[in-house]
TIMI-2910 file (N, C-alpha, C, CB; in pm, 1 decimal, decimal comma, always signed):
<rs>
+----------+----------+----------+----------+----------+----------+----------+----------+----------+----------+----------+----------+------+
!      n_x !      n_y !      n_z !     ca_x !     ca_y !     ca_z !      c_x !      c_y !      c_z !     cb_x !     cb_y !     cb_z ! resn !
+----------+----------+----------+----------+----------+----------+----------+----------+----------+----------+----------+----------+------+
!   +122,1 !   -129,9 !    +47,4 !    +15,3 !     -6,9 !     +9,4 !    +66,3 !   +146,9 !    +10,3 !   -107,5 !     -9,4 !   +119,6 !  Unk !
!    +91,2 !   +225,0 !    -63,0 !    +96,6 !   +374,1 !    -66,0 !   +105,4 !   +408,4 !    +98,2 !    -48,3 !   +445,7 !   -150,0 !  Unk !
!   +240,4 !   +526,2 !    +74,9 !   +257,1 !   +586,1 !   +236,2 !   +107,5 !   +739,1 !   +200,8 !   +503,8 !   +674,5 !   +279,8 !  Unk !
!    +14,4 !   +725,2 !    +89,1 !    -53,6 !   +828,3 !   +158,9 !   -209,3 !   +757,7 !   +220,6 !    -73,8 !   +963,9 !    +43,8 !  Unk !
!   -216,4 !   +682,2 !   +184,6 !   -327,0 !   +561,4 !   +280,9 !   -290,7 !   +580,0 !   +397,4 !   -317,1 !   +387,3 !   +259,2 !  Unk !
!   -124,1 !   +499,0 !   +435,3 !    -89,5 !   +492,3 !   +601,5 !   -118,6 !   +643,0 !   +620,7 !    +92,5 !   +439,1 !   +656,2 !  Unk !
!    -97,0 !   +786,0 !   +600,4 !   -106,3 !   +905,1 !   +648,8 !   -249,9 !   +946,7 !   +597,5 !    +13,5 !   +993,6 !   +606,7 !  Unk !
!   -320,3 !   +895,3 !   +468,8 !   -440,7 !   +918,9 !   +592,5 !   -468,4 !   +836,0 !   +704,6 !   -569,4 !   +918,4 !   +540,3 !  Unk !
!   -458,1 !   +747,8 !   +679,3 !   -531,4 !   +624,1 !   +815,7 !   -513,4 !   +695,8 !   +965,2 !   -417,9 !   +436,8 !   +830,0 !  Unk !
!   -399,3 !   +732,9 !   +964,1 !   -279,2 !   +749,0 !  +1091,4 !   -410,4 !   +901,7 !  +1105,4 !    -28,1 !   +782,6 !  +1036,9 !  Unk !
!   -392,2 !   +977,0 !  +1000,4 !   -459,2 !  +1140,4 !  +1066,0 !   -607,8 !  +1152,5 !  +1054,5 !   -401,3 !  +1288,0 !   +972,6 !  Unk !
!   -687,5 !   +987,4 !  +1052,1 !   -829,4 !  +1000,2 !  +1107,6 !   -856,0 !   +914,0 !  +1225,4 !   -932,2 !   +965,2 !  +1002,1 !  Unk !
!   -718,9 !   +796,2 !  +1266,0 !   -693,2 !   +722,3 !  +1354,4 !   -672,3 !   +848,0 !  +1531,8 !   -548,8 !   +628,2 !  +1280,8 !  Unk !
!   -634,5 !   +956,5 !  +1463,7 !   -580,1 !  +1064,8 !  +1577,6 !   -676,3 !  +1177,6 !  +1550,9 !   -405,4 !  +1120,7 !  +1560,4 !  Unk !
!   -709,9 !  +1199,9 !  +1461,5 !   -836,6 !  +1236,3 !  +1502,1 !   -964,2 !  +1187,6 !  +1530,4 !   -857,2 !  +1292,4 !  +1446,8 !  Unk !
!  -1012,6 !  +1100,0 !  +1549,6 !  -1036,3 !   +983,4 !  +1600,3 !  -1050,7 !   +996,4 !  +1822,6 !   -887,1 !   +883,8 !  +1520,4 !  Unk !
!   -893,4 !   +956,8 !  +1824,7 !   -888,9 !   +922,8 !  +1954,9 !   -878,5 !  +1074,1 !  +1990,8 !   -770,0 !   +814,8 !  +2003,5 !  Unk !
!   -856,9 !  +1147,2 !  +1939,2 !   -859,0 !  +1301,4 !  +2031,8 !  -1016,2 !  +1337,5 !  +1996,1 !   -723,8 !  +1454,7 !  +1962,9 !  Unk !
!  -1131,0 !  +1360,2 !  +1930,1 !  -1252,9 !  +1319,0 !  +1963,3 !  -1272,5 !  +1247,5 !  +2080,7 !  -1297,2 !  +1254,5 !  +1872,6 !  Unk !
!  -1316,1 !  +1121,6 !  +2079,0 !  -1334,0 !  +1008,3 !  +2182,5 !  -1305,6 !  +1101,7 !  +2305,2 !  -1222,4 !   +863,6 !  +2165,9 !  Unk !
!  -1185,3 !  +1122,3 !  +2313,6 !  -1093,7 !  +1164,1 !  +2448,3 !  -1149,3 !  +1272,0 !  +2449,6 !   -927,3 !  +1173,8 !  +2453,0 !  Unk !
!  -1178,8 !  +1360,7 !  +2496,8 !  -1233,9 !  +1492,0 !  +2470,2 !  -1396,5 !  +1440,3 !  +2551,5 !  -1231,5 !  +1543,2 !  +2270,1 !  Unk !
!  -1417,8 !  +1314,1 !  +2483,5 !  -1514,0 !  +1311,0 !  +2522,0 !  -1542,0 !  +1278,0 !  +2693,8 !  -1557,7 !  +1236,9 !  +2432,9 !  Unk !
!  -1499,0 !  +1108,0 !  +2636,8 !  -1423,8 !  +1082,5 !  +2770,1 !  -1394,0 !  +1137,6 !  +2860,1 !  -1341,1 !  +1054,5 !  +2768,5 !  Unk !
!  -1344,8 !  +1254,1 !  +2843,3 !  -1281,0 !  +1344,9 !  +2969,7 !  -1413,7 !  +1432,3 !  +3063,0 !  -1158,0 !  +1481,6 !  +2888,5 !  Unk !
!  -1478,3 !  +1528,6 !  +2949,2 !  -1618,1 !  +1573,6 !  +2947,5 !  -1710,1 !  +1484,0 !  +3019,9 !  -1665,8 !  +1587,7 !  +2810,2 !  Unk !
!  -1688,9 !  +1392,9 !  +2959,3 !  -1820,3 !  +1250,3 !  +3056,2 !  -1801,9 !  +1232,6 !  +3163,1 !  -1825,9 !  +1086,6 !  +3024,5 !  Unk !
!  -1716,5 !  +1234,4 !  +3232,9 !  -1624,3 !  +1200,7 !  +3404,6 !  -1674,4 !  +1324,1 !  +3485,6 !  -1405,6 !  +1208,4 !  +3401,9 !  Unk !
!  -1724,1 !  +1437,0 !  +3400,8 !  -1728,5 !  +1540,6 !  +3533,3 !  -1855,9 !  +1563,4 !  +3529,7 !  -1642,3 !  +1685,4 !  +3534,3 !  Unk !
!  -1858,3 !  +1599,0 !  +3682,5 !  -2049,5 !  +1609,5 !  +3712,3 !  -2063,4 !  +1743,2 !  +3674,7 !  -2125,0 !  +1587,4 !  +3897,6 !  Unk !
!  -1997,8 !  +1832,8 !  +3625,4 !  -2022,1 !  +1947,2 !  +3659,0 !  -1858,5 !  +1994,2 !  +3537,7 !  -2034,3 !  +1971,9 !  +3859,3 !  Unk !
!  -1928,0 !  +2108,1 !  +3414,9 !  -1827,4 !  +2162,2 !  +3375,0 !  -1795,8 !  +2293,8 !  +3401,7 !  -1826,5 !  +2144,8 !  +3270,7 !  Unk !
!  -1690,0 !  +2293,3 !  +3454,3 !  -1598,4 !  +2394,9 !  +3502,1 !  -1648,8 !  +2559,6 !  +3386,3 !  -1404,6 !  +2315,8 !  +3474,0 !  Unk !
!  -1685,9 !  +2673,5 !  +3447,6 !  -1732,3 !  +2817,3 !  +3410,0 !  -1601,6 !  +2827,3 !  +3294,7 !  -1734,8 !  +2953,5 !  +3563,3 !  Unk !
!  -1520,0 !  +2828,0 !  +3306,0 !  -1350,4 !  +2868,9 !  +3203,9 !  -1395,7 !  +2747,7 !  +3109,2 !  -1134,7 !  +2837,1 !  +3306,3 !  Unk !
!  -1363,5 !  +2624,5 !  +3156,7 !  -1369,6 !  +2543,8 !  +3021,1 !  -1477,5 !  +2486,7 !  +2950,0 !  -1303,1 !  +2446,3 !  +3031,0 !  Unk !
!  -1577,3 !  +2547,2 !  +3011,4 !  -1713,7 !  +2579,3 !  +2953,8 !  -1735,5 !  +2656,1 !  +2812,9 !  -1778,8 !  +2660,7 !  +3054,2 !  Unk !
!  -1631,3 !  +2800,7 !  +2838,0 !  -1644,9 !  +2942,6 !  +2774,5 !  -1493,0 !  +2885,5 !  +2690,1 !  -1643,9 !  +3116,9 !  +2905,0 !  Unk !
!  -1439,4 !  +2805,8 !  +2723,8 !  -1315,3 !  +2730,0 !  +2622,8 !  -1397,2 !  +2711,0 !  +2524,5 !  -1232,9 !  +2578,0 !  +2668,4 !  Unk !
!  -1459,4 !  +2572,2 !  +2573,0 !  -1531,6 !  +2488,6 !  +2415,9 !  -1615,5 !  +2618,3 !  +2384,1 !  -1661,4 !  +2307,7 !  +2439,2 !  Unk !
!  -1700,5 !  +2720,3 !  +2383,5 !  -1766,8 !  +2809,3 !  +2344,0 !  -1715,6 !  +2912,1 !  +2232,7 !  -1798,0 !  +2859,0 !  +2447,9 !  Unk !
!  -1571,3 !  +2930,5 !  +2300,8 !  -1445,1 !  +2974,2 !  +2195,3 !  -1452,7 !  +2885,0 !  +2083,2 !  -1285,9 !  +2960,2 !  +2259,6 !  Unk !
!  -1439,4 !  +2788,4 !  +2032,8 !  -1396,2 !  +2697,6 !  +1959,1 !  -1468,9 !  +2693,0 !  +1772,1 !  -1429,4 !  +2570,2 !  +2058,0 !  Unk !
!  -1596,0 !  +2722,2 !  +1782,2 !  -1623,4 !  +2741,9 !  +1674,1 !  -1587,3 !  +2895,7 !  +1605,6 !  -1747,4 !  +2703,6 !  +1678,5 !  Unk !
!  -1540,2 !  +3014,6 !  +1710,4 !  -1494,0 !  +3064,3 !  +1623,7 !  -1314,1 !  +3102,7 !  +1553,9 !  -1564,1 !  +3143,8 !  +1653,9 !  Unk !
!  -1272,3 !  +3071,7 !  +1696,2 !  -1108,9 !  +3044,8 !  +1639,0 !  -1159,0 !  +2928,0 !  +1527,0 !   -967,7 !  +2969,4 !  +1786,2 !  Unk !
!  -1153,3 !  +2842,2 !  +1473,4 !  -1180,3 !  +2746,4 !  +1384,0 !  -1185,4 !  +2822,5 !  +1241,1 !  -1312,3 !  +2670,6 !  +1425,3 !  Unk !
!  -1347,3 !  +2883,2 !  +1227,4 !  -1350,3 !  +2965,9 !  +1136,7 !  -1264,8 !  +3074,6 !  +1149,4 !  -1461,8 !  +2999,0 !  +1121,5 !  Unk !
!  -1249,4 !  +3098,4 !  +1291,4 !  -1098,9 !  +3234,5 !  +1227,0 !   -962,3 !  +3175,8 !  +1147,4 !  -1002,0 !  +3325,0 !  +1393,3 !  Unk !
!   -938,5 !  +3070,5 !  +1159,1 !   -804,1 !  +2989,1 !  +1126,5 !   -860,1 !  +2949,0 !   +966,5 !   -765,7 !  +2828,5 !  +1252,5 !  Unk !
!   -979,7 !  +2946,3 !   +942,0 !  -1021,3 !  +2890,7 !   +806,5 !   -945,7 !  +3025,7 !   +711,3 !  -1223,2 !  +2869,0 !   +789,2 !  Unk !
!  -1082,8 !  +3085,5 !   +728,2 !  -1063,3 !  +3235,0 !   +639,9 !   -974,2 !  +3288,5 !   +669,8 !  -1154,1 !  +3340,2 !   +645,1 !  Unk !
!   -856,9 !  +3408,7 !   +745,1 !   -788,6 !  +3469,4 !   +774,3 !   -688,5 !  +3439,9 !   +699,2 !   -782,5 !  +3472,9 !   +878,6 !  Unk !
!   -615,8 !  +3294,9 !   +631,2 !   -538,6 !  +3286,4 !   +485,2 !   -651,9 !  +3335,7 !   +395,7 !   -480,0 !  +3118,2 !   +434,0 !  Unk !
!   -741,4 !  +3280,6 !   +378,1 !   -804,1 !  +3356,3 !   +250,3 !   -778,6 !  +3497,7 !   +210,2 !   -941,1 !  +3356,5 !   +262,4 !  Unk !
!   -835,6 !  +3592,3 !   +318,0 !   -846,3 !  +3701,8 !   +350,2 !   -734,2 !  +3823,8 !   +306,9 !   -862,4 !  +3679,6 !   +471,1 !  Unk !
!   -606,6 !  +3744,9 !   +366,6 !   -475,2 !  +3836,5 !   +336,1 !   -415,8 !  +3778,6 !   +165,6 !   -331,5 !  +3799,8 !   +486,9 !  Unk !
!   -508,1 !  +3725,8 !   +138,2 !   -457,0 !  +3668,4 !     +5,2 !   -534,0 !  +3724,5 !   -108,9 !   -468,0 !  +3511,7 !     +0,4 !  Unk !
!   -650,0 !  +3763,9 !    -45,0 !   -818,4 !  +3777,0 !   -162,6 !   -780,5 !  +3898,1 !   -186,6 !  -1015,9 !  +3768,5 !    -94,7 !  Unk !
!   -797,7 !  +3908,9 !   -335,9 !   -841,9 !  +4015,6 !   -379,6 !  -1011,9 !  +4097,8 !   -305,5 !   -842,1 !  +3969,4 !   -528,9 !  Unk !
!   -999,5 !  +4197,0 !   -452,4 !  -1166,5 !  +4250,9 !   -535,0 !  -1292,9 !  +4165,0 !   -469,0 !  -1172,3 !  +4202,9 !   -740,8 !  Unk !
!  -1253,6 !  +4011,6 !   -611,0 !  -1402,2 !  +3955,3 !   -541,7 !  -1417,5 !  +3916,6 !   -431,0 !  -1457,6 !  +3854,6 !   -590,6 !  Unk !
!  -1328,8 !  +3860,4 !   -352,9 !  -1358,4 !  +3794,3 !   -236,2 !  -1386,8 !  +3979,2 !   -117,3 !  -1188,1 !  +3655,6 !   -191,4 !  Unk !
!  -1309,7 !  +3992,9 !   -125,8 !  -1330,2 !  +4126,2 !    -26,9 !  -1494,5 !  +4177,1 !    -76,2 !  -1185,3 !  +4275,0 !    -65,5 !  Unk !
!  -1535,2 !  +4162,7 !   -162,0 !  -1648,7 !  +4201,1 !   -164,2 !  -1738,9 !  +4098,0 !   -126,0 !  -1671,7 !  +4252,2 !   -274,4 !  Unk !
!  -1721,6 !  +3968,0 !   -158,1 !  -1810,5 !  +3875,2 !   -104,2 !  -1789,0 !  +3826,2 !    +27,3 !  -1817,0 !  +3774,2 !   -181,7 !  Unk !
!  -1725,9 !  +3858,7 !   +113,2 !  -1688,7 !  +3853,5 !   +289,7 !  -1781,9 !  +3995,7 !   +360,2 !  -1468,7 !  +3885,0 !   +323,8 !  Unk !
!  -1758,2 !  +4077,2 !   +276,2 !  -1859,2 !  +4195,4 !   +313,0 !  -1982,0 !  +4192,1 !   +284,9 !  -1831,5 !  +4307,2 !   +262,5 !  Unk !
!  -2001,6 !  +4165,6 !   +189,9 !  -2201,7 !  +4096,2 !   +192,8 !  -2206,6 !  +3966,3 !   +282,3 !  -2278,8 !  +4022,6 !     -3,5 !  Unk !
!  -2139,0 !  +3881,5 !   +340,8 !  -2168,5 !  +3804,7 !   +467,5 !  -2116,8 !  +3859,6 !   +533,5 !  -2143,1 !  +3681,9 !   +490,0 !  Unk !
!  -2086,8 !  +3899,7 !   +582,6 !  -2088,1 !  +3971,6 !   +696,7 !  -2139,6 !  +4017,3 !   +776,0 !  -2063,8 !  +4021,4 !   +697,4 !  Unk !
!  -2248,0 !  +4134,2 !   +601,8 !  -2413,5 !  +4149,0 !   +707,2 !  -2532,3 !  +4115,7 !   +661,3 !  -2459,8 !  +4292,6 !   +749,5 !  Unk !
!  -2481,8 !  +3992,8 !   +604,5 !  -2597,8 !  +3876,6 !   +567,1 !  -2610,0 !  +3862,3 !   +722,6 !  -2548,7 !  +3710,4 !   +460,4 !  Unk !
!  -2498,9 !  +3835,8 !   +745,9 !  -2483,6 !  +3684,9 !   +859,8 !  -2540,7 !  +3793,8 !  +1040,1 !  -2213,3 !  +3594,3 !   +867,6 !  Unk !
!  -2521,6 !  +3992,8 !  +1031,7 !  -2600,6 !  +4041,0 !  +1146,9 !  -2734,4 !  +4025,3 !  +1120,0 !  -2576,1 !  +4179,1 !  +1182,1 !  Unk !
!  -2788,1 !  +3982,0 !   +997,1 !  -2961,7 !  +4029,7 !  +1027,1 !  -2974,8 !  +3824,8 !  +1008,2 !  -3083,7 !  +4188,8 !   +843,5 !  Unk !
!  -2919,7 !  +3778,6 !   +938,5 !  -2940,5 !  +3642,5 !   +918,2 !  -2899,6 !  +3521,3 !   +906,5 !  -2969,3 !  +3637,0 !   +865,7 !  Unk !
!  -2891,0 !  +3419,0 !   +892,3 !  -2847,5 !  +3268,4 !   +989,2 !  -2694,6 !  +3267,2 !   +935,3 !  -2953,3 !  +3083,4 !   +939,4 !  Unk !
!  -2683,4 !  +3110,4 !   +918,4 !  -2593,7 !  +3075,6 !   +891,3 !  -2572,1 !  +3091,1 !   +721,3 !  -2591,5 !  +2962,0 !   +955,3 !  Unk !
!  -2695,4 !  +2988,3 !   +677,1 !  -2714,8 !  +2892,4 !   +567,6 !  -2712,5 !  +3062,3 !   +451,6 !  -2900,3 !  +2760,6 !   +586,1 !  Unk !
!  -2769,6 !  +3126,0 !   +482,2 !  -2806,9 !  +3264,8 !   +453,5 !  -2676,5 !  +3325,3 !   +399,7 !  -2865,2 !  +3344,5 !   +585,0 !  Unk !
!  -2509,7 !  +3352,5 !   +553,1 !  -2452,1 !  +3415,0 !   +519,6 !  -2388,0 !  +3318,6 !   +372,8 !  -2381,8 !  +3465,9 !   +635,7 !  Unk !
!  -2425,9 !  +3194,4 !   +411,3 !  -2284,2 !  +3141,0 !   +255,9 !  -2368,2 !  +3181,6 !   +170,3 !  -2221,7 !  +2942,0 !   +206,6 !  Unk !
!  -2501,4 !  +3119,1 !   +165,9 !  -2555,8 !  +3107,6 !    +32,4 !  -2502,5 !  +3340,7 !    -55,3 !  -2802,7 !  +3044,4 !    +74,2 !  Unk !
!  -2511,5 !  +3339,6 !    +58,1 !  -2503,5 !  +3514,3 !     +4,0 !  -2345,7 !  +3574,9 !   -110,3 !  -2486,9 !  +3625,1 !   +192,8 !  Unk !
!  -2287,9 !  +3501,0 !     -4,9 !  -2080,1 !  +3519,1 !    -23,1 !  -2035,3 !  +3429,1 !    -75,7 !  -1971,2 !  +3519,0 !   +108,6 !  Unk !
!  -2069,8 !  +3298,6 !   -134,3 !  -2100,8 !  +3249,8 !   -233,2 !  -2161,1 !  +3354,1 !   -322,8 !  -2171,5 !  +3147,0 !   -204,9 !  Unk !
!  -2251,6 !  +3311,9 !   -431,9 !  -2300,1 !  +3358,4 !   -493,5 !  -2247,6 !  +3548,3 !   -517,0 !  -2417,8 !  +3307,5 !   -447,9 !  Unk !
!  -2234,2 !  +3626,4 !   -433,6 !  -2144,4 !  +3746,4 !   -431,4 !  -2019,3 !  +3693,9 !   -524,8 !  -2096,3 !  +3792,6 !   -264,7 !  Unk !
!  -1976,3 !  +3593,5 !   -434,6 !  -1821,6 !  +3595,4 !   -547,1 !  -1806,2 !  +3538,5 !   -629,9 !  -1703,8 !  +3562,9 !   -514,7 !  Unk !
!  -1905,3 !  +3398,4 !   -659,1 !  -1919,7 !  +3416,0 !   -833,0 !  -1926,5 !  +3515,2 !   -933,4 !  -2014,3 !  +3373,8 !   -869,8 !  Unk !
!  -2088,6 !  +3561,5 !   -894,2 !  -2070,2 !  +3661,6 !   -978,5 !  -1958,3 !  +3776,4 !  -1004,1 !  -2161,6 !  +3708,6 !   -959,7 !  Unk !
!  -1887,2 !  +3792,5 !   -871,1 !  -1825,8 !  +3876,4 !   -898,9 !  -1664,1 !  +3871,8 !   -945,4 !  -1854,9 !  +3936,0 !   -808,9 !  Unk !
!  -1641,4 !  +3687,1 !   -932,8 !  -1550,3 !  +3663,3 !   -989,4 !  -1602,1 !  +3669,9 !  -1185,6 !  -1500,0 !  +3525,1 !   -911,8 !  Unk !
!  -1682,5 !  +3659,3 !  -1222,3 !  -1736,9 !  +3709,7 !  -1354,4 !  -1756,6 !  +3853,1 !  -1421,3 !  -1847,9 !  +3666,8 !  -1353,6 !  Unk !
!  -1747,1 !  +3938,9 !  -1309,8 !  -1717,7 !  +4016,3 !  -1392,0 !  -1584,1 !  +4139,2 !  -1365,4 !  -1844,1 !  +4062,3 !  -1414,0 !  Unk !
!  -1506,6 !  +4074,8 !  -1182,7 !  -1400,1 !  +4162,9 !  -1227,4 !  -1302,5 !  +4017,2 !  -1257,7 !  -1339,0 !  +4298,3 !  -1095,9 !  Unk !
!  -1312,7 !  +3975,5 !  -1320,3 !  -1126,1 !  +3861,7 !  -1423,7 !  -1098,2 !  +3964,6 !  -1478,9 !  -1133,7 !  +3698,3 !  -1582,9 !  Unk !
+----------+----------+----------+----------+----------+----------+----------+----------+----------+----------+----------+----------+------+
</rs>
């Protein structure tokens, strides 16, 4: 088997063990401490930041326009409407700004 297979398998195993390990640790607590809960609540924003930040730093005008529109839609709408608005604006902007 190729080395890519073993790398994918190791990554899947590490991901699984990390997730199940966190679940096992938290499930043993009677009550989640407030600081731990605050940290867990910050995880989605941290993950989103790590995904968006590199794209923002190398973005062109079409991407900036889509980001601004998605941000404005996020103030009023939900996650799905934000995603759809950003994607539609990005596709249209790339057609006309290219």
